[in-house]
C-alpha positions as CSV (number, residue, x, y, z in Angstrom):
1,M,25.6,-10.1,-22.1
2,N,22.8,-8.0,-21.2
3,T,22.4,-6.0,-24.9
4,R,19.4,-4.2,-23.7
5,P,19.9,-0.6,-23.4
6,T,20.2,0.7,-19.6
7,P,16.8,2.8,-18.9
8,D,17.2,6.1,-17.4
9,D,13.9,5.5,-15.3
10,G,15.4,3.9,-12.5
11,S,14.2,0.5,-12.9
12,Q,17.5,-0.7,-13.4
13,F,17.6,-1.1,-9.7
14,L,15.0,-2.8,-9.4
15,T,15.5,-6.5,-7.7
16,Q,11.8,-7.9,-7.9
17,L,10.0,-6.5,-11.2
18,G,10.6,-8.9,-13.8
19,Q,12.0,-11.4,-11.8
20,N,10.7,-14.7,-9.9
21,T,10.2,-13.6,-6.5
22,R,9.8,-15.6,-3.3
23,Q,6.7,-14.5,-1.2
24,P,7.6,-12.8,1.7
25,N,7.1,-14.4,5.1
26,S,6.4,-10.5,6.9
27,P,6.3,-7.3,6.6
28,E,9.6,-6.7,8.0
29,E,11.1,-9.0,5.4
30,A,9.4,-7.6,2.7
31,R,11.0,-5.0,0.5
32,L,9.5,-2.3,-0.9
33,E,11.2,-0.9,-3.8
34,R,10.9,2.7,-5.8
35,V,11.8,4.7,-8.6
36,P,11.8,7.9,-9.5
37,A,8.5,9.8,-10.1
38,P,8.1,10.3,-14.1
39,E,6.2,13.7,-13.6
40,R,8.1,15.3,-10.7
41,G,6.8,19.0,-9.9
42,R,3.0,17.7,-10.8
43,N,0.6,17.1,-8.3
44,Y,-1.1,13.9,-9.5
45,V,-2.9,11.5,-7.5
46,V,-1.4,7.4,-7.3
47,R,-4.3,5.0,-6.3
48,F,-3.9,1.5,-5.4
49,T,-6.5,-0.5,-4.0
50,A,-6.2,-4.1,-2.2
51,P,-9.9,-5.7,-2.0
52,E,-8.7,-9.0,-0.5
53,F,-6.0,-7.9,1.9
54,T,-5.7,-10.3,4.8
55,S,-3.6,-10.6,8.0
56,L,-3.8,-12.5,11.2
57,C,-5.8,-11.3,14.8
58,P,-3.0,-11.5,16.9
59,V,-4.6,-13.0,19.8
60,T,-7.0,-15.8,18.0
61,G,-4.4,-16.2,14.8
62,Q,-8.0,-16.1,13.2
63,P,-7.6,-14.7,9.5
64,D,-8.9,-10.9,9.0
65,F,-10.0,-9.4,5.8
66,A,-9.8,-6.0,4.7
67,H,-10.5,-3.9,1.1
68,I,-7.5,-1.2,1.6
69,V,-7.2,1.8,-0.4
70,I,-4.0,3.5,-0.6
71,D,-3.8,7.0,-2.4
72,Y,-0.9,9.2,-2.7
73,I,0.5,12.1,-4.5
74,P,4.4,11.5,-5.3
75,D,7.5,14.0,-4.9
76,E,10.6,11.9,-6.0
77,W,9.3,8.6,-6.0
78,I,7.0,6.4,-6.8
79,V,6.3,2.7,-5.3
80,E,6.8,-0.3,-7.8
81,S,3.7,-2.2,-7.6
82,K,4.9,-5.8,-7.8
83,S,6.9,-4.9,-4.7
84,L,4.0,-3.4,-3.1
85,K,1.8,-6.5,-3.9
86,L,4.4,-8.1,-2.3
87,F,4.4,-6.2,0.6
88,L,0.7,-6.2,1.4
89,T,0.4,-10.2,1.0
90,S,3.1,-10.3,3.7
91,F,0.6,-9.5,6.1
92,R,-1.2,-13.0,5.3
93,N,0.5,-14.6,8.2
94,H,1.4,-11.8,10.7
95,G,-0.4,-10.9,13.8
96,A,-1.6,-7.6,14.6
97,F,-4.6,-5.6,15.3
98,H,-6.5,-3.7,12.4
99,E,-5.2,-0.4,13.4
100,K,-1.8,-1.6,13.5
101,C,-1.4,-3.2,10.1
102,S,-3.4,0.0,8.3
103,V,-0.8,2.5,10.0
104,Q,2.2,0.3,9.6
105,I,1.4,-0.2,5.5
106,A,0.9,3.9,5.3
107,T,4.0,5.1,7.4
108,T,6.3,2.4,5.9
109,L,5.0,3.9,2.3
110,V,5.6,7.4,3.6
111,D,9.2,6.6,4.9
112,L,10.4,4.7,1.4
113,L,8.3,7.4,-0.4
114,K,8.3,10.8,1.4
115,P,4.9,11.6,-0.8
116,V,3.5,15.3,-1.1
117,W,0.3,13.4,0.6
118,L,-0.8,10.2,1.5
119,R,-3.8,8.6,2.9
120,I,-4.8,5.0,3.4
121,G,-8.4,3.8,4.1
122,A,-8.4,0.3,5.5
123,Y,-12.0,-1.2,5.5
124,W,-12.1,-4.3,7.7
125,Y,-14.8,-6.9,7.1
126,P,-16.8,-7.6,10.5
127,R,-16.0,-10.3,13.1
128,G,-18.3,-10.7,16.2
129,G,-20.6,-8.5,14.1
130,M,-18.3,-5.2,14.0
131,P,-16.2,-3.8,11.2
132,I,-13.5,-1.6,12.2
133,D,-12.3,0.7,9.8
134,V,-9.0,2.6,9.9
135,F,-8.2,6.0,8.2
136,W,-5.2,7.8,8.3
137,Q,-3.5,10.6,6.3
138,T,-0.5,12.9,6.5
139,G,-2.3,15.7,6.5
140,A,-4.5,18.3,4.3
141,P,-3.9,17.3,0.4
142,P,-2.4,20.5,-1.6
143,E,-5.0,22.8,-2.8
144,G,-6.2,22.4,-6.3
145,V,-5.8,18.7,-6.6
146,W,-8.6,16.5,-7.3
147,I,-8.8,13.6,-4.6
148,P,-11.6,11.1,-5.7
149,A,-13.7,9.5,-3.1
150,Q,-12.7,6.4,-2.1
151,D,-16.4,4.4,-2.7
152,V,-16.1,1.8,-0.3
153,P,-19.4,1.4,1.3
154,G,-20.4,1.4,4.9
155,Y,-20.5,-2.5,5.8
156,R,-23.6,-4.5,4.0
157,G,-21.5,-7.3,3.0
158,R,-18.9,-4.8,1.3
159,G,-20.1,-5.7,-2.3
């Protein structure tokens, strides 16, 4: 019997947070979860940074590495961070080109959250001497919102 009061923040519907959760084998198997935004009606930026993102080259099967920065302005929903971490790490055995992985992450979040605005900067480490960086956003951010720079240096060891 659960004696804790039921929260009204939407967390009672989460299935992964606070649980021992198995790592999904693919992005399609991963389950992103959301909760109601706590500051609806306000424009503020939420940033997630994944400096150790990995996926696989679809041709060679070799690992690819990226520094991913996701910024979004919530509308009615925010993403639950554990589910986002599991979603992002599910790409480690997923074979797709840099562009596909980057845009798939962003559009999956847009479909789930329907944010006011979202952008992704995917800074891929070089293979064959050439980094491939991928940028995508839903459109112009609303006026008057402070959008910080992503501050990921151009490739010179990215450190």
